[in-house]
C-alpha positions in Angstrom: 70.2 11.5 45.6 68.2 14.7 46.0 67.3 13.7 49.6 71.0 13.3 50.3 71.9 16.6 48.8 69.2 18.4 50.8 70.5 16.6 54.0 74.1 17.6 53.3 73.4 21.3 52.4 71.1 21.7 55.3 69.7 25.1 54.2 68.9 26.5 50.8 68.2 30.3 50.6 67.4 30.3 46.9 66.7 27.4 44.6 67.0 27.8 40.8 65.3 25.3 38.6 66.6 25.9 35.1 67.0 22.5 33.3 64.8 21.7 30.4 64.6 20.6 26.8 62.7 21.3 23.6 61.8 19.9 20.3 60.8 21.4 17.0 57.8 19.6 15.5 54.2 20.2 14.5 51.6 19.5 17.2 49.9 16.7 15.3 53.2 15.1 14.4 54.6 15.0 17.9 54.4 11.4 19.2 53.1 10.5 22.6 56.5 9.5 23.9 58.1 12.8 22.9 55.2 14.8 24.5 55.5 12.8 27.7 59.3 13.3 27.8 59.1 17.1 27.2 56.4 17.5 29.9 58.3 15.4 32.4 61.6 17.3 31.8 60.1 20.8 31.7 57.2 20.5 34.2 57.1 17.4 36.3 60.8 17.5 37.2 61.0 21.1 38.6 57.6 20.5 40.4 59.0 17.4 42.1 62.3 19.1 42.9 60.6 22.1 44.4 58.3 19.9 46.5 61.2 17.8 47.8 63.3 20.8 48.7 60.3 22.5 50.5 59.2 19.4 52.3 62.6 18.0 53.3 64.2 21.2 54.5 63.7 22.2 58.1 64.6 25.8 56.9 62.9 25.9 53.5 64.2 28.4 50.9 62.6 31.8 50.8 62.9 32.0 47.0 62.3 29.8 44.0 63.4 30.7 40.5 61.8 28.5 37.9 62.8 29.2 34.3 59.7 29.4 32.1 59.5 30.7 28.5 57.7 33.2 26.3 56.0 30.0 25.0 53.9 30.2 28.1 52.7 33.7 27.1 51.7 33.3 23.4 51.5 30.5 20.8 54.9 29.5 19.3 54.4 27.2 16.3 56.4 23.9 16.4 56.6 24.0 20.2 53.1 22.8 21.4 54.3 20.2 23.9 57.0 22.5 25.3 54.4 25.3 25.6 52.1 22.9 27.4 54.8 22.2 29.9 55.6 25.8 30.5 51.9 26.7 31.0 51.8 23.9 33.6 54.8 25.5 35.3 53.0 28.8 35.6 49.8 27.2 36.9 51.6 25.2 39.6 54.1 27.7 40.8 51.7 30.7 40.8 49.4 28.6 43.0 52.3 27.5 45.2 53.2 31.2 45.7 49.7 32.3 46.8 49.5 29.3 49.1 52.8 30.3 50.7 52.9 34.1 51.0 56.4 34.1 52.5 57.8 32.2 49.5 58.9 34.3 46.6 58.5 32.6 43.2 60.2 34.1 40.2 59.2 32.9 36.7 61.7 34.4 34.1 60.3 33.9 30.6 63.2 34.0 28.1 62.7 34.2 24.3 65.2 32.7 21.8 68.6 32.5 23.4 71.9 31.6 21.6 72.5 28.1 23.1 72.4 24.5 21.8 68.8 24.1 23.1 67.7 22.5 19.9 70.9 20.4 19.6 69.3 17.6 17.6 67.8 20.1 15.1 70.6 22.6 15.1 70.4 23.2 11.3 66.8 24.6 11.7 67.7 26.9 14.5 71.4 27.7 13.9 71.3 31.5 13.4 72.2 33.0 16.7 72.6 36.5 15.3 68.9 37.2 16.1 68.9 35.5 19.5 69.8 37.0 22.9 73.3 36.1 24.1 73.3 33.6 26.9 75.3 35.8 29.2 72.9 38.7 28.8 70.0 36.4 29.5 71.7 35.1 32.6 72.4 38.7 33.8 68.8 39.7 33.3 67.5 36.7 35.2 69.8 37.5 38.1 68.7 41.1 38.0 65.0 40.0 38.2 65.8 37.8 41.2 66.9 40.7 43.3 64.2 43.2 42.4 62.0 44.2 45.3 58.6 42.6 45.4 57.0 39.1 45.5 58.5 37.8 42.2 56.3 36.8 39.4 56.9 36.9 35.6 59.8 38.6 33.9 59.9 38.7 30.1 63.4 38.4 28.8 63.6 38.7 25.0 64.7 40.7 22.1 62.4 42.3 19.5 60.1 41.3 17.9 59.5 38.6 20.5 59.2 41.1 23.4 56.7 43.1 21.3 54.5 40.0 21.1 54.7 39.6 24.8 53.2 43.0 25.4 50.8 42.7 22.5 49.4 39.4 23.7 49.1 40.7 27.2 47.1 43.9 26.4 45.6 43.1 22.9 45.3 39.3 22.8 42.8 39.3 19.9 45.2 41.3 17.7 48.1 39.1 18.7 46.2 35.9 17.9 45.2 37.2 14.5 48.8 38.1 13.7 50.1 34.7 15.0 47.5 32.9 12.8 49.1 34.6 9.8 52.7 33.9 10.9 52.1 30.4 12.1 51.7 28.8 8.6 54.7 30.8 7.4 56.8 29.3 10.2 55.6 25.8 9.3 56.5 26.4 5.6 60.0 27.5 6.7 60.3 24.3 8.8 59.1 22.1 5.9 61.6 23.7 3.6 64.4 22.9 6.0 65.4 26.5 6.4 66.7 28.3 9.5 63.7 29.3 11.6 65.5 32.3 13.1 66.9 33.8 9.9 64.7 36.6 8.5 65.8 35.7 5.0 64.1 32.3 5.3 60.6 33.9 5.1 61.7 35.7 1.9 62.9 32.5 0.4 59.6 30.7 1.1 57.5 33.6 -0.3 59.7 33.5 -3.4 59.2 29.8 -3.8 55.5 30.2 -3.5 55.4 32.8 -6.2 57.2 30.4 -8.6 54.6 27.7 -8.1 52.2 27.8 -11.0 
């Protein structure tokens, strides 16, 4: 089907690879099938699509936009397989870009966005108040696509996620120490069945810990 579409379209100036999926689970509890599925959907699929478009098209696109994630920038507890896929995206497409200097590759890295991304686990990620609105995320991605230059990463997130992007970029040791403190807290919120994006969930977990004799 993809070959047919490429043949019908003839020329693609810009190709946007945005599809993906996620799952909330601890690294050691994520089964092999789920890990394979997540990596196939988030890494192997866009890689295959990009190769097909570039190889089949007599006039290949001059720009690829591949949606990545802040999970490729710093550790996000409960998203190990997803993070692995996004790290693979950066490795492949950054290499593709330096092998093809005329090809611009954009890697927008969104943080939490108010969508149904975790549809099967919506009760654990239901609070959209502290996530970026989807239309704002889309506008920022479009803005990054038209900026002059050769593309590369764009961090698209609200605070405090954006703060951690900068912290991990310039002070990775400090960032890792903080994340090692926050990681167990996020797992405790997950185990308690509370909303991972509601700040009050952390207070509830700490309160429960104080009650335990």
